[in-house]
MIDOSE-1310 file (N, C-alpha, C; in nm, 2 decimals, decimal comma, always signed):
residues 292
mvtr	+26,90/+17,82/+22,07/+26,98/+17,89/+21,98/+27,07/+17,99/+22,05; +27,19/+18,00/+22,01/+27,29/+18,10/+22,06/+27,35/+18,17/+21,94; +27,34/+18,30/+21,93/+27,40/+18,38/+21,83/+27,50/+18,47/+21,90; +27,58/+18,54/+21,82/+27,67/+18,64/+21,87/+27,71/+18,75/+21,77
faps	+27,76/+18,86/+21,83/+27,82/+18,96/+21,75/+27,96/+18,98/+21,80; +28,06/+18,98/+21,71/+28,20/+18,98/+21,76/+28,29/+19,08/+21,69; +28,28/+19,21/+21,73/+28,36/+19,32/+21,67/+28,50/+19,33/+21,72; +28,59/+19,39/+21,64/+28,72/+19,42/+21,69/+28,73/+19,56/+21,73
ptgr	+28,79/+19,59/+21,84/+28,80/+19,73/+21,89/+28,91/+19,81/+21,82; +28,90/+19,83/+21,69/+29,00/+19,90/+21,61/+28,94/+20,03/+21,55; +28,82/+20,07/+21,59/+28,76/+20,19/+21,54/+28,61/+20,18/+21,58; +28,54/+20,29/+21,54/+28,40/+20,29/+21,58/+28,32/+20,21/+21,48
lhlg	+28,20/+20,16/+21,53/+28,12/+20,07/+21,45/+28,05/+20,16/+21,34; +28,04/+20,10/+21,22/+27,97/+20,17/+21,11/+27,83/+20,10/+21,09; +27,76/+20,16/+21,00/+27,62/+20,11/+20,97/+27,61/+19,96/+20,95; +27,70/+19,91/+20,88/+27,70/+19,76/+20,85/+27,71/+19,68/+20,97
hgws	+27,80/+19,72/+21,07/+27,81/+19,65/+21,19/+27,68/+19,65/+21,27; +27,61/+19,77/+21,27/+27,49/+19,78/+21,34/+27,38/+19,69/+21,28; +27,38/+19,68/+21,15/+27,28/+19,60/+21,08/+27,30/+19,45/+21,11; +27,43/+19,41/+21,11/+27,46/+19,27/+21,13/+27,43/+19,23/+21,28
alla	+27,46/+19,32/+21,37/+27,43/+19,29/+21,51/+27,28/+19,28/+21,54; +27,20/+19,37/+21,47/+27,06/+19,36/+21,48/+27,00/+19,23/+21,43; +27,05/+19,19/+21,32/+27,01/+19,06/+21,26/+27,04/+18,94/+21,35; +27,16/+18,94/+21,41/+27,19/+18,83/+21,50/+27,11/+18,84/+21,63
mdma	+27,09/+18,96/+21,69/+27,01/+18,97/+21,81/+26,86/+18,93/+21,78; +26,80/+18,98/+21,67/+26,66/+18,95/+21,64/+26,64/+18,80/+21,61; +26,74/+18,73/+21,55/+26,73/+18,59/+21,52/+26,72/+18,51/+21,65; +26,81/+18,55/+21,75/+26,81/+18,48/+21,88/+26,68/+18,50/+21,95
rahg	+26,63/+18,63/+21,95/+26,51/+18,66/+22,03/+26,39/+18,59/+21,97; +26,38/+18,58/+21,83/+26,27/+18,52/+21,77/+26,26/+18,37/+21,80; +26,37/+18,31/+21,84/+26,37/+18,17/+21,87/+26,38/+18,14/+22,01; +26,36/+18,24/+22,10/+26,38/+18,22/+22,24/+26,52/+18,19/+22,28
gtfr	+26,61/+18,23/+22,21/+26,75/+18,19/+22,23/+26,83/+18,30/+22,30; +26,96/+18,29/+22,29/+27,06/+18,38/+22,36/+27,14/+18,45/+22,26; +27,17/+18,58/+22,29/+27,25/+18,67/+22,20/+27,37/+18,71/+22,28; +27,49/+18,68/+22,24/+27,61/+18,71/+22,31/+27,70/+18,82/+22,24
lrie	+27,78/+18,89/+22,32/+27,87/+18,99/+22,26/+28,02/+18,94/+22,30; +28,10/+18,94/+22,19/+28,24/+18,91/+22,21/+28,33/+19,02/+22,15; +28,43/+19,06/+22,23/+28,52/+19,17/+22,18/+28,65/+19,10/+22,14; +28,68/+19,11/+22,01/+28,80/+19,04/+21,96/+28,92/+19,14/+21,97
didg	+28,98/+19,14/+22,08/+29,08/+19,25/+22,12/+29,22/+19,20/+22,13; +29,26/+19,10/+22,05/+29,40/+19,05/+22,07/+29,50/+19,11/+21,96; +29,45/+19,20/+21,88/+29,54/+19,27/+21,79/+29,61/+19,39/+21,87; +29,73/+19,36/+21,92/+29,79/+19,46/+22,00/+29,83/+19,58/+21,93
trsr	+29,84/+19,59/+21,80/+29,88/+19,71/+21,73/+29,77/+19,80/+21,70; +29,64/+19,75/+21,70/+29,53/+19,83/+21,66/+29,42/+19,84/+21,77; +29,40/+19,74/+21,86/+29,30/+19,74/+21,95/+29,32/+19,85/+22,06; +29,21/+19,92/+22,09/+29,22/+20,03/+22,19/+29,11/+20,02/+22,29
pehv	+29,13/+20,05/+22,42/+29,02/+20,05/+22,52/+28,91/+20,15/+22,49; +28,95/+20,26/+22,43/+28,84/+20,36/+22,40/+28,75/+20,31/+22,29; +28,80/+20,22/+22,20/+28,71/+20,17/+22,10/+28,62/+20,06/+22,16; +28,66/+19,99/+22,27/+28,57/+19,90/+22,34/+28,46/+19,98/+22,39
agii	+28,49/+20,09/+22,46/+28,38/+20,17/+22,52/+28,29/+20,23/+22,41; +28,35/+20,26/+22,29/+28,27/+20,31/+22,18/+28,18/+20,21/+22,13; +28,22/+20,08/+22,12/+28,14/+19,98/+22,07/+28,02/+19,96/+22,16; +28,04/+19,95/+22,29/+27,93/+19,94/+22,38/+27,83/+20,05/+22,38
edlh	+27,89/+20,17/+22,37/+27,80/+20,29/+22,36/+27,72/+20,29/+22,23; +27,78/+20,25/+22,12/+27,70/+20,25/+21,99/+27,59/+20,14/+21,99; +27,62/+20,02/+22,05/+27,52/+19,92/+22,05/+27,41/+19,95/+22,14; +27,43/+20,01/+22,26/+27,33/+20,05/+22,35/+27,24/+20,15/+22,28
wlgi	+27,30/+20,25/+22,21/+27,23/+20,36/+22,14/+27,13/+20,30/+22,04; +27,17/+20,20/+21,97/+27,09/+20,14/+21,86/+26,99/+20,04/+21,92; +26,99/+20,02/+22,05/+26,89/+19,93/+22,11/+26,93/+19,79/+22,11; +27,06/+19,76/+22,10/+27,11/+19,62/+22,10/+27,16/+19,58/+22,24
ewdg	+27,09/+19,48/+22,29/+27,13/+19,43/+22,43/+27,16/+19,28/+22,42; +27,27/+19,25/+22,49/+27,32/+19,11/+22,48/+27,29/+19,04/+22,62; +27,31/+18,91/+22,62/+27,29/+18,83/+22,73/+27,42/+18,79/+22,80; +27,43/+18,79/+22,93/+27,55/+18,74/+22,99/+27,66/+18,85/+22,99
divf	+27,78/+18,81/+23,04/+27,89/+18,90/+23,03/+27,96/+18,90/+22,90; +28,02/+19,01/+22,87/+28,10/+19,03/+22,74/+28,22/+18,93/+22,75; +28,25/+18,86/+22,64/+28,36/+18,78/+22,64/+28,48/+18,86/+22,57; +28,59/+18,87/+22,63/+28,71/+18,93/+22,58/+28,81/+18,83/+22,53
qsar	+28,85/+18,83/+22,41/+28,95/+18,74/+22,36/+29,08/+18,75/+22,44; +29,12/+18,87/+22,49/+29,24/+18,89/+22,56/+29,25/+18,81/+22,69; +29,13/+18,76/+22,74/+29,12/+18,68/+22,86/+29,13/+18,53/+22,82; +29,15/+18,49/+22,70/+29,14/+18,35/+22,66/+29,27/+18,31/+22,59
lgay	+29,38/+18,37/+22,62/+29,50/+18,34/+22,55/+29,55/+18,20/+22,58; +29,52/+18,15/+22,70/+29,56/+18,02/+22,74/+29,50/+17,91/+22,65; +29,37/+17,94/+22,62/+29,30/+17,84/+22,54/+29,36/+17,83/+22,40; +29,40/+17,95/+22,35/+29,46/+17,95/+22,21/+29,60/+17,87/+22,22
dmal	+29,67/+17,90/+22,32/+29,80/+17,83/+22,33/+29,78/+17,68/+22,34; +29,68/+17,63/+22,41/+29,66/+17,49/+22,42/+29,62/+17,43/+22,29; +29,54/+17,50/+22,21/+29,50/+17,45/+22,08/+29,62/+17,44/+21,99; +29,70/+17,55/+21,99/+29,82/+17,55/+21,90/+29,91/+17,43/+21,94
erlr	+29,93/+17,41/+22,07/+30,02/+17,30/+22,11/+29,96/+17,16/+22,06; +29,83/+17,15/+22,07/+29,77/+17,03/+22,02/+29,79/+17,00/+21,87; +29,78/+17,11/+21,80/+29,80/+17,10/+21,65/+29,95/+17,07/+21,62; +30,04/+17,13/+21,70/+30,18/+17,10/+21,68/+30,21/+16,96/+21,71
smgl	+30,15/+16,90/+21,81/+30,17/+16,76/+21,85/+30,12/+16,67/+21,74; +30,03/+16,72/+21,65/+29,98/+16,64/+21,54/+30,07/+16,65/+21,42; +30,17/+16,74/+21,43/+30,26/+16,77/+21,32/+30,20/+16,85/+21,21; +30,10/+16,93/+21,25/+30,03/+17,01/+21,15/+30,07/+17,16/+21,14
lypc	+30,15/+17,20/+21,23/+30,20/+17,34/+21,23/+30,34/+17,35/+21,20; +30,38/+17,46/+21,13/+30,53/+17,49/+21,12/+30,55/+17,64/+21,13; +30,67/+17,68/+21,18/+30,70/+17,82/+21,19/+30,73/+17,88/+21,05; +30,68/+18,00/+21,03/+30,70/+18,07/+20,90/+30,77/+18,21/+20,93
fctr	+30,88/+18,23/+20,87/+30,96/+18,35/+20,89/+30,95/+18,45/+20,78; +30,86/+18,42/+20,68/+30,85/+18,51/+20,56/+30,77/+18,64/+20,60; +30,80/+18,74/+20,53/+30,73/+18,87/+20,54/+30,62/+18,87/+20,43; +30,53/+18,97/+20,44/+30,43/+18,99/+20,34/+30,50/+19,02/+20,21
adia	+30,61/+19,10/+20,21/+30,68/+19,13/+20,09/+30,74/+19,01/+20,02; +30,79/+18,91/+20,11/+30,84/+18,79/+20,05/+30,74/+18,71/+19,98; +30,62/+18,71/+20,04/+30,51/+18,63/+19,98/+30,46/+18,69/+19,85; +30,45/+18,83/+19,85/+30,40/+18,90/+19,74/+30,50/+18,89/+19,62
asas	+30,63/+18,88/+19,65/+30,73/+18,87/+19,55/+30,74/+18,74/+19,49; +30,68/+18,64/+19,55/+30,70/+18,50/+19,50/+30,62/+18,48/+19,37; +30,69/+18,44/+19,27/+30,62/+18,42/+19,14/+30,52/+18,30/+19,14; +30,54/+18,22/+19,25/+30,45/+18,10/+19,25/+30,33/+18,12/+19,35
aphg	+30,30/+18,24/+19,39/+30,20/+18,27/+19,48/+30,07/+18,30/+19,41; +29,98/+18,21/+19,39/+29,85/+18,24/+19,33/+29,76/+18,31/+19,43; +29,65/+18,36/+19,38/+29,56/+18,43/+19,47/+29,44/+18,34/+19,51; +29,41/+18,35/+19,64/+29,30/+18,27/+19,69/+29,20/+18,37/+19,75
pegp	+29,10/+18,32/+19,83/+29,00/+18,40/+19,89/+29,05/+18,52/+19,97; +29,17/+18,50/+20,03/+29,22/+18,61/+20,12/+29,35/+18,68/+20,06; +29,37/+18,67/+19,93/+29,48/+18,73/+19,87/+29,58/+18,63/+19,82; +29,71/+18,67/+19,82/+29,81/+18,57/+19,77/+29,82/+18,45/+19,86
vypg	+29,82/+18,33/+19,80/+29,83/+18,21/+19,87/+29,97/+18,18/+19,91; +30,00/+18,15/+20,03/+30,14/+18,12/+20,07/+30,20/+18,01/+19,99; +30,32/+18,03/+19,93/+30,38/+17,93/+19,84/+30,45/+17,82/+19,92; +30,45/+17,82/+20,05/+30,51/+17,71/+20,12/+30,66/+17,72/+20,14
tcrg	+30,71/+17,84/+20,13/+30,86/+17,86/+20,14/+30,92/+17,79/+20,27; +30,86/+17,81/+20,38/+30,91/+17,76/+20,51/+30,87/+17,62/+20,54; +30,77/+17,57/+20,47/+30,73/+17,44/+20,49/+30,84/+17,33/+20,48; +30,93/+17,36/+20,39/+31,04/+17,26/+20,36/+31,16/+17,28/+20,45
ldea	+31,16/+17,37/+20,54/+31,28/+17,39/+20,63/+31,29/+17,27/+20,72; +31,41/+17,22/+20,74/+31,43/+17,11/+20,83/+31,42/+17,16/+20,98; +31,40/+17,07/+21,07/+31,37/+17,10/+21,21/+31,49/+17,17/+21,27; +31,61/+17,14/+21,24/+31,73/+17,20/+21,29/+31,73/+17,35/+21,26
erks	+31,70/+17,38/+21,13/+31,70/+17,53/+21,09/+31,59/+17,60/+21,16; +31,47/+17,54/+21,17/+31,36/+17,60/+21,24/+31,40/+17,64/+21,38; +31,45/+17,54/+21,45/+31,49/+17,57/+21,59/+31,59/+17,67/+21,60; +31,69/+17,67/+21,51/+31,80/+17,77/+21,51/+31,74/+17,91/+21,50
riaa	+31,66/+17,93/+21,40/+31,60/+18,06/+21,38/+31,52/+18,11/+21,49; +31,44/+18,02/+21,55/+31,35/+18,06/+21,66/+31,44/+18,10/+21,78; +31,55/+18,02/+21,81/+31,64/+18,05/+21,92/+31,71/+18,18/+21,90; +31,73/+18,22/+21,77/+31,80/+18,35/+21,74/+31,70/+18,46/+21,75
gaph	+31,58/+18,44/+21,78/+31,48/+18,54/+21,80/+31,42/+18,59/+21,67; +31,42/+18,51/+21,56/+31,36/+18,55/+21,43/+31,21/+18,56/+21,44; +31,15/+18,67/+21,41/+31,00/+18,68/+21,41/+30,94/+18,57/+21,32; +30,84/+18,51/+21,37/+30,77/+18,40/+21,30/+30,63/+18,39/+21,33
awri	+30,55/+18,34/+21,24/+30,41/+18,31/+21,26/+30,41/+18,15/+21,26; +30,29/+18,10/+21,29/+30,27/+17,95/+21,28/+30,16/+17,93/+21,18; +30,20/+17,85/+21,08/+30,10/+17,81/+20,97/+30,06/+17,67/+20,98; +29,94/+17,64/+20,93/+29,90/+17,50/+20,93/+29,93/+17,44/+20,79
dmmq	+29,98/+17,32/+20,79/+30,01/+17,25/+20,67/+29,88/+17,20/+20,62; +29,82/+17,27/+20,53/+29,68/+17,25/+20,49/+29,66/+17,11/+20,42; +29,76/+17,07/+20,34/+29,74/+16,94/+20,28/+29,73/+16,83/+20,38; +29,83/+16,83/+20,48/+29,82/+16,73/+20,58/+29,70/+16,74/+20,67
aver	+29,65/+16,86/+20,70/+29,54/+16,88/+20,78/+29,41/+16,83/+20,71; +29,40/+16,85/+20,58/+29,28/+16,81/+20,51/+29,28/+16,65/+20,50; +29,40/+16,60/+20,48/+29,41/+16,45/+20,48/+29,37/+16,39/+20,61; +29,41/+16,45/+20,72/+29,38/+16,40/+20,85/+29,23/+16,41/+20,88
agpi	+29,17/+16,52/+20,85/+29,03/+16,55/+20,88/+28,94/+16,47/+20,80; +28,98/+16,44/+20,67/+28,89/+16,36/+20,59/+28,78/+16,46/+20,53; +28,68/+16,40/+20,46/+28,57/+16,48/+20,40/+28,49/+16,56/+20,51; +28,48/+16,69/+20,49/+28,40/+16,77/+20,58/+28,31/+16,87/+20,51
gwka	+28,21/+16,92/+20,57/+28,13/+17,02/+20,52/+28,07/+17,10/+20,63; +27,99/+17,20/+20,60/+27,93/+17,28/+20,70/+27,79/+17,31/+20,67; +27,70/+17,32/+20,77/+27,56/+17,35/+20,75/+27,54/+17,50/+20,73; +27,46/+17,53/+20,63/+27,43/+17,67/+20,60/+27,28/+17,69/+20,59
lpsp	+27,24/+17,81/+20,63/+27,10/+17,85/+20,61/+27,10/+17,97/+20,53; +26,99/+18,00/+20,46/+26,98/+18,12/+20,38/+26,99/+18,24/+20,47; +27,03/+18,35/+20,42/+27,03/+18,48/+20,49/+26,89/+18,51/+20,54; +26,87/+18,57/+20,66/+26,74/+18,61/+20,70/+26,67/+18,70/+20,61
leas	+26,74/+18,76/+20,52/+26,67/+18,85/+20,42/+26,61/+18,77/+20,30; +26,65/+18,64/+20,29/+26,60/+18,56/+20,18/+26,49/+18,48/+20,22; +26,38/+18,48/+20,14/+26,26/+18,41/+20,18/+26,26/+18,26/+20,17; +26,33/+18,21/+20,06/+26,33/+18,07/+20,03/+26,44/+18,00/+20,11
agpa	+26,40/+17,88/+20,17/+26,49/+17,80/+20,24/+26,56/+17,70/+20,14; +26,68/+17,66/+20,17/+26,75/+17,56/+20,09/+26,81/+17,46/+20,17; +26,87/+17,35/+20,10/+26,93/+17,25/+20,18/+27,07/+17,29/+20,23; +27,12/+17,22/+20,33/+27,25/+17,25/+20,38/+27,35/+17,24/+20,27
siga	+27,45/+17,33/+20,27/+27,55/+17,33/+20,16/+27,68/+17,28/+20,21; +27,76/+17,23/+20,12/+27,89/+17,18/+20,16/+28,00/+17,29/+20,12; +28,08/+17,32/+20,21/+28,19/+17,42/+20,19/+28,29/+17,38/+20,09; +28,35/+17,47/+20,02/+28,45/+17,44/+19,92/+28,58/+17,39/+20,00
apla	+28,67/+17,32/+19,93/+28,78/+17,27/+20,00/+28,87/+17,38/+20,06; +28,91/+17,37/+20,18/+29,00/+17,47/+20,24/+29,13/+17,48/+20,18; +29,17/+17,38/+20,09/+29,30/+17,39/+20,02/+29,32/+17,51/+19,95; +29,21/+17,57/+19,90/+29,21/+17,69/+19,82/+29,28/+17,81/+19,90
agdv	+29,27/+17,80/+20,03/+29,33/+17,91/+20,11/+29,48/+17,90/+20,13; +29,53/+17,78/+20,11/+29,67/+17,75/+20,13/+29,70/+17,74/+20,28; +29,83/+17,74/+20,32/+29,87/+17,72/+20,46/+29,85/+17,85/+20,54; +29,73/+17,87/+20,58/+29,69/+18,00/+20,65/+29,76/+18,00/+20,79
vlar	+29,78/+18,13/+20,84/+29,84/+18,15/+20,97/+29,74/+18,13/+21,08; +29,78/+18,05/+21,18/+29,70/+18,03/+21,30/+29,75/+18,11/+21,42; +29,88/+18,15/+21,42/+29,93/+18,23/+21,52/+30,02/+18,34/+21,45; +29,98/+18,46/+21,47/+30,05/+18,57/+21,39/+30,18/+18,61/+21,47
kdap	+30,27/+18,68/+21,39/+30,39/+18,73/+21,45/+30,36/+18,84/+21,56; +30,25/+18,91/+21,54/+30,22/+19,02/+21,63/+30,09/+19,00/+21,72; +30,04/+18,87/+21,72/+29,92/+18,84/+21,80/+29,93/+18,69/+21,83; +29,88/+18,65/+21,95/+29,89/+18,51/+21,99/+29,80/+18,41/+21,91
asyh	+29,71/+18,46/+21,84/+29,63/+18,37/+21,75/+29,57/+18,45/+21,64; +29,55/+18,38/+21,53/+29,48/+18,45/+21,41/+29,33/+18,45/+21,43; +29,27/+18,52/+21,35/+29,12/+18,53/+21,35/+29,06/+18,39/+21,33; +29,12/+18,31/+21,24/+29,07/+18,18/+21,22/+29,06/+18,09/+21,34
lsct	+29,17/+18,09/+21,41/+29,18/+18,00/+21,53/+29,10/+18,06/+21,65; +29,12/+18,19/+21,68/+29,05/+18,24/+21,80/+28,90/+18,24/+21,78; +28,85/+18,28/+21,66/+28,71/+18,28/+21,64/+28,65/+18,14/+21,65; +28,71/+18,04/+21,60/+28,66/+17,91/+21,60/+28,66/+17,85/+21,74
ldda	+28,76/+17,88/+21,82/+28,77/+17,83/+21,96/+28,66/+17,90/+22,04; +28,65/+18,03/+22,02/+28,56/+18,11/+22,10/+28,41/+18,07/+22,08; +28,38/+18,05/+21,95/+28,24/+18,01/+21,92/+28,21/+17,88/+21,99; +28,30/+17,79/+21,99/+28,28/+17,66/+22,06/+28,26/+17,68/+22,21
amgv	+28,35/+17,76/+22,27/+28,35/+17,78/+22,42/+28,22/+17,85/+22,46; +28,17/+17,94/+22,38/+28,05/+18,02/+22,41/+27,92/+17,94/+22,38; +27,93/+17,82/+22,32/+27,82/+17,75/+22,28/+27,74/+17,80/+22,17; +27,80/+17,88/+22,08/+27,73/+17,94/+21,97/+27,68/+17,83/+21,88
thvl	+27,55/+17,84/+21,85/+27,48/+17,74/+21,76/+27,46/+17,79/+21,62; +27,45/+17,92/+21,61/+27,43/+17,98/+21,47/+27,51/+18,10/+21,46; +27,60/+18,10/+21,36/+27,69/+18,21/+21,33/+27,64/+18,29/+21,21; +27,60/+18,41/+21,24/+27,54/+18,50/+21,14/+27,65/+18,61/+21,11
rgdd	+27,70/+18,62/+20,99/+27,81/+18,71/+20,96/+27,81/+18,75/+20,82; +27,89/+18,84/+20,78/+27,89/+18,89/+20,64/+27,94/+18,79/+20,54; +27,89/+18,81/+20,42/+27,92/+18,72/+20,31/+28,07/+18,72/+20,28; +28,14/+18,82/+20,32/+28,29/+18,83/+20,29/+28,36/+18,72/+20,37
lsaa	+28,30/+18,66/+20,47/+28,36/+18,56/+20,55/+28,32/+18,42/+20,51; +28,25/+18,40/+20,40/+28,20/+18,27/+20,36/+28,32/+18,18/+20,34; +28,42/+18,22/+20,27/+28,54/+18,13/+20,24/+28,61/+18,09/+20,37; +28,61/+18,18/+20,47/+28,68/+18,15/+20,59/+28,61/+18,04/+20,67
tdih	+28,48/+18,02/+20,64/+28,41/+17,91/+20,71/+28,47/+17,77/+20,68; +28,52/+17,75/+20,56/+28,58/+17,63/+20,53/+28,70/+17,60/+20,62; +28,78/+17,70/+20,65/+28,89/+17,69/+20,74/+28,85/+17,66/+20,88; +28,75/+17,73/+20,92/+28,70/+17,71/+21,06/+28,64/+17,58/+21,08
rliq	+28,57/+17,53/+20,97/+28,51/+17,39/+20,98/+28,63/+17,29/+20,99; +28,74/+17,31/+20,92/+28,85/+17,22/+20,93/+28,91/+17,22/+21,07; +28,93/+17,34/+21,13/+28,98/+17,34/+21,27/+28,89/+17,27/+21,36; +28,76/+17,29/+21,35/+28,67/+17,22/+21,43/+28,68/+17,07/+21,42
alld	+28,70/+17,02/+21,30/+28,72/+16,87/+21,28/+28,85/+16,82/+21,34; +28,95/+16,90/+21,33/+29,08/+16,86/+21,39/+29,08/+16,86/+21,54; +29,01/+16,95/+21,60/+29,01/+16,97/+21,75/+28,89/+16,91/+21,81; +28,81/+16,84/+21,74/+28,69/+16,78/+21,79/+28,59/+16,88/+21,85
lpsp	+28,57/+16,99/+21,78/+28,48/+17,09/+21,83/+28,34/+17,08/+21,76; +28,24/+17,13/+21,82/+28,11/+17,13/+21,75/+28,11/+17,23/+21,64; +28,02/+17,20/+21,54/+28,02/+17,29/+21,42/+27,88/+17,36/+21,42; +27,88/+17,50/+21,43/+27,75/+17,57/+21,43/+27,69/+17,57/+21,29
tyih	+27,57/+17,62/+21,28/+27,51/+17,64/+21,15/+27,55/+17,79/+21,11; +27,58/+17,81/+20,98/+27,63/+17,94/+20,94/+27,53/+18,00/+20,84; +27,51/+18,13/+20,87/+27,43/+18,22/+20,78/+27,51/+18,34/+20,74; +27,54/+18,35/+20,61/+27,62/+18,46/+20,55/+27,53/+18,56/+20,48
hpll	+27,52/+18,68/+20,54/+27,43/+18,78/+20,48/+27,50/+18,87/+20,39; +27,43/+18,94/+20,30/+27,49/+19,03/+20,20/+27,56/+19,15/+20,28; +27,65/+19,21/+20,22/+27,72/+19,33/+20,28/+27,65/+19,46/+20,24; +27,67/+19,56/+20,33/+27,63/+19,69/+20,29/+27,74/+19,75/+20,21
vgad	+27,71/+19,81/+20,09/+27,81/+19,87/+20,01/+27,77/+20,01/+19,98; +27,87/+20,09/+19,95/+27,85/+20,23/+19,91/+27,82/+20,25/+19,77; +27,80/+20,38/+19,73/+27,77/+20,41/+19,59/+27,87/+20,35/+19,49; +28,00/+20,34/+19,54/+28,11/+20,29/+19,45/+28,11/+20,14/+19,45
gkrl	+28,02/+20,07/+19,52/+28,01/+19,93/+19,51/+28,10/+19,86/+19,61; +28,18/+19,94/+19,69/+28,28/+19,88/+19,78/+28,21/+19,86/+19,92; +28,24/+19,76/+19,99/+28,18/+19,73/+20,12/+28,21/+19,84/+20,22; +28,13/+19,87/+20,31/+28,15/+19,96/+20,42/+28,27/+19,91/+20,50
akrd	+28,36/+20,00/+20,54/+28,48/+19,95/+20,62/+28,52/+20,06/+20,71; +28,58/+20,03/+20,83/+28,63/+20,13/+20,92/+28,74/+20,21/+20,86; +28,83/+20,14/+20,79/+28,94/+20,22/+20,74/+28,91/+20,32/+20,63; +28,79/+20,31/+20,57/+28,75/+20,40/+20,47/+28,66/+20,51/+20,53
gsia	+28,64/+20,51/+20,66/+28,56/+20,62/+20,72/+28,41/+20,61/+20,69; +28,36/+20,48/+20,67/+28,22/+20,46/+20,64/+28,13/+20,51/+20,75; +28,00/+20,53/+20,71/+27,91/+20,59/+20,80/+27,91/+20,53/+20,94; +27,96/+20,61/+21,04/+27,98/+20,56/+21,17/+27,85/+20,58/+21,25
ladl	+27,82/+20,49/+21,34/+27,70/+20,50/+21,42/+27,71/+20,63/+21,51; +27,84/+20,65/+21,56/+27,86/+20,77/+21,64/+27,83/+20,90/+21,57; +27,86/+20,90/+21,44/+27,84/+21,02/+21,36/+27,69/+21,04/+21,35; +27,61/+20,93/+21,32/+27,47/+20,94/+21,31/+27,40/+20,99/+21,44
rtqg	+27,46/+20,95/+21,55/+27,41/+20,99/+21,68/+27,43/+21,14/+21,70; +27,55/+21,19/+21,66/+27,59/+21,33/+21,67/+27,50/+21,41/+21,58; +27,46/+21,36/+21,47/+27,37/+21,43/+21,38/+27,23/+21,43/+21,42; +27,19/+21,37/+21,53/+27,06/+21,37/+21,58/+26,97/+21,26/+21,53
tdpg	+27,02/+21,16/+21,47/+26,94/+21,05/+21,41/+26,87/+20,98/+21,52; +26,74/+20,95/+21,49/+26,66/+20,87/+21,59/+26,70/+20,73/+21,59; +26,75/+20,67/+21,70/+26,80/+20,53/+21,69/+26,69/+20,43/+21,67; +26,57/+20,45/+21,72/+26,46/+20,36/+21,70/+26,42/+20,36/+21,56
rlag	+26,41/+20,47/+21,50/+26,37/+20,47/+21,35/+26,48/+20,41/+21,27; +26,61/+20,44/+21,30/+26,72/+20,38/+21,23/+26,72/+20,23/+21,24; +26,70/+20,18/+21,36/+26,69/+20,03/+21,38/+26,57/+19,97/+21,30; +26,46/+20,04/+21,29/+26,35/+19,99/+21,21/+26,38/+19,99/+21,07
dlra	+26,45/+20,10/+21,02/+26,48/+20,10/+20,88/+26,58/+19,99/+20,84; +26,68/+19,97/+20,93/+26,78/+19,86/+20,90/+26,71/+19,72/+20,90; +26,62/+19,70/+20,99/+26,54/+19,57/+20,99/+26,46/+19,55/+20,86; +26,41/+19,66/+20,81/+26,34/+19,66/+20,69/+26,42/+19,67/+20,56
arfp	+26,56/+19,67/+20,58/+26,65/+19,68/+20,47/+26,63/+19,81/+20,39; +26,60/+19,92/+20,47/+26,59/+20,05/+20,41/+26,72/+20,12/+20,45; +26,80/+20,15/+20,36/+26,93/+20,21/+20,39/+26,94/+20,36/+20,34; +27,03/+20,44/+20,40/+27,05/+20,57/+20,35/+27,08/+20,58/+20,20
igis	+27,06/+20,69/+20,14/+27,09/+20,71/+20,00/+27,24/+20,68/+19,97; +27,26/+20,60/+19,87/+27,40/+20,56/+19,84/+27,44/+20,43/+19,90; +27,36/+20,37/+19,99/+27,40/+20,25/+20,06/+27,30/+20,14/+20,01; +27,36/+20,02/+19,97/+27,27/+19,91/+19,92/+27,33/+19,78/+19,96
lgra	+27,27/+19,67/+19,92/+27,32/+19,54/+19,95/+27,41/+19,49/+19,84; +27,52/+19,42/+19,88/+27,61/+19,36/+19,78/+27,66/+19,23/+19,82; +27,73/+19,16/+19,74/+27,79/+19,03/+19,77/+27,94/+19,04/+19,75; +28,02/+18,98/+19,84/+28,16/+18,98/+19,84/+28,21/+18,90/+19,72
């Protein structure tokens, strides 16, 4: 068994991050397996070296130790480029010049698991116009033609296990059709790869056998399974655990200033006791479990 924890260095870790990392580490240790750490640092606008140092400090403080070297996504850009080129050669990618405002303003943009579904505006551009815009330096992302991708991959599913917090085991489940997500971005305008592509490739390269992550990423797993099928990658088993939510019912998030591990350390919190409480699903007042 190989599990992992893969934070982005865009801020300090909060209580939910610590809980998820503990679950992944404990799962690997209980099965004589390996627990890895990956830093997803390819967001050039938000990733900061000081946040990398903060993540390492927070994890050590909570008693979380990983095996092997830390994997940095910024060192794997060549692998992402190769995968993108392979998908282009299959005719499954197209450049998209739309802005978020363009998509939001589209009357034909329904909402999917990740917000407004891309209405396919640039999918119909002919090759000459695409090349002309790119040559002129027009900012663009690369989207996957989801309909063509699904048809090429054929019927797919993914193996799921109950969250470690749930006592009862169940059969492997089949993921919902990735068509619901629309033509998602695989290479962003401001980053060499999207979360969907980089995460999928990295898990395969690291030999991850069990992906334990928050329930908010359950819908993304359909997309990751599709990419695995298209690129002939192994498919891990997935475990989606409930999220930690505040008194308002909203999930803990960096952008909202949720309870940071660094703040708890400053307040004199005992890390051993905190880790024990988290393992027993005993959370501070106002924090509870929720589903995305």
